[in-house]
Structure formats: structure tokens, C-alpha cells
N, C-alpha and C positions, 0 to 999 in steps of 0.2 A: 890479318883474324882468321885461328880455326873458326876451321867443322865443327857447329853445337853450340862455340859460343856464342855472346848477345849481351846487347844495354839496351836501355828503356829508361820511358817517365813515367813514376806514377803520379794522381792527381789526387790527393786525399780528397776535394771538397767529395768530387761523382765516385771515389772509391776504384778506379778504372785504373788499367796501367795498358800502355806502349808498349812488347817488345819487339827489336828486331834478331829476328834469329840468321847466325850463318849458315847458312843450308840453299845444297842441289836444288833447282829450282825442278816441286812435285809438288802432290799435296800428301795435308801431313794430317792427320788424326792428332789430340795432343787432350791428355788428361793434365790437372792439377794437384800438389796437396802444397797445404800448409804446414811450415814445419819449424814454427816462428819457438824460439827458446832462449830464456837468459838474456834476454833485453836486443835481441836481433831476431831481423825481421827473412825467413827464409820463403821459399819458395821452387817448387822441384815441379820441371814441367817434364812430362813425359811424352815422347812421340812416337809413331808412328808412319810408317810411307800409309796411306790410303786403302782396300783392299789386300794386294796382298806385296807383301815387307820381306825380302827371301831375309833380313833379318844380323846380314852382315856391313863391313862401316860405311856412312853414306861419303862418298866423296866429294870434294865442294871445293872445283880445281880454281871456275871461272868467283870465288865469292858472293858468291848471292846473298840477298839480302827478305830473310823473309817475315814481314808483319804482321806480328800478333795480338789483339788488342783482346784481354783481361779484365774479365769484372771478380775486383779483388774480391767484393763484398757474399760470390758463389765460391768461396774456395771452399774444399772441404780439408776437415783438418786429417792426416793422418793418421791412421787409428794406432793403438798398440801404445803411446807412448800422451803422456802431459806433456803439448801444443798451447803455446801463449796466442790470446790474440794477434793480428798486426796491430803495427803502430804504425797510424801514416804519417809523426815526426822523426821517421828512420827511413833511413836509404834498405832497402831490403839485398841482400843475398839472395840469389840463381841458381840453381842445379839445372842442366839442363841434362834429361836421359833418351839415350834413344834406344828402344829396343823392340824386337816385331812380338813378344811375346807377350801381351797386357798383365801378364799373370806374378809376373816377377816388380809389380809396378808400385803395389806398395811399398817389398822387401826393402825398396831401392830406395824409397822413398827412407824409411824409418835410418838406411843407414843412414844418410844426407844427413837427417835429424842427430843423429852421434855425434858428422862432421862441428854442424856448428854451432853444436852446444859447449864440442874443444876448441875453446881460447886458439890451444897452442896447438890444434892440428890447420886450420884454417893461419893462421899466425907462416907457418910454414908451409902449406900450402899442400901439404901431406896427407890430402885425402883418402879413404877408404877406397871412393866406388870413381876418383876419379884418374888412379890407377888402370883402368879398366880399358886398354888400347880404340883409342878411336871412335866412344862410344858414350861417349860422354862429354857434355863445356861446362866454362861455368859465365857466371854474369850476377847485373845489377839493375839497380834501376833509380834512382833519381829521385826523388820530390820535383817535380814543377812550381 
């Protein structure tokens, strides 16, 4: 598993998710966005190292897992686009993005929204933001 990739499960009754992210041992700040569209659940997890983040790609040679609990009912929709509510009967596509500049989170989340809306992009795994070297990952959440 590569740095920034993740996997997890969600509980449709409690609207919570537990996500395991492949990250180096550290302390992180997270921001979430709902980017669901076209019958697909989409979640963006933006992260930065707590305190001073150097902005360089994180290296995770020891394959540590960071477990994150997410209240899906509290995740805001990304602004500037028409976003669907989460459908708790379907799995989630999860985009994991690292940047020390939190002002990029909205635009990066909108790019992920565009990729999620385009089935051909998902099918080919030729995603706009995945092409950023070593600063983004991909994952999924399945229903418990």
C-alpha cells in the first residue's frame, strides 16, 4: 500500500466511518468534504502535519496506519458545485490529499469532484489530481 492510500468501513445507522490511512507516524489535522455526484459517494480527506508542515511529500517506508473516525453526517459539501447527499446504501470513493497550504483544499476537492463525476476518469484511473507526485492517495469505504 502506498503512502496516502486508505481503506475502511462505514456504518449506515450511525453515519460514521473508520478509515485506515497509510501515513508516517505523526500528528495530523484533517478537513473533509462531500463530493458525491451522479450516484457515486465521494469523500475528500485533506490532511496536513499538525504544527509546521514542510509541504514535502510524506515518506512512509514502515507502512504505518493512522486510524481515523469520521462523522459522515457532519461532513460539509464542497462549495461551488452541486453535490448529492451521501447514499448510505453504496460504497464510498475516497480521495486523500496532503498539502501544507490549507487554502488549496477547496479547489483540490472540486477537482476530485470533477474526477468522480466522470466515470471514464475513474475507470481508467487517469484522475487529474492523482497525477500529483506522492501527495495524494485513493481509497474506499464499504458498508458494514
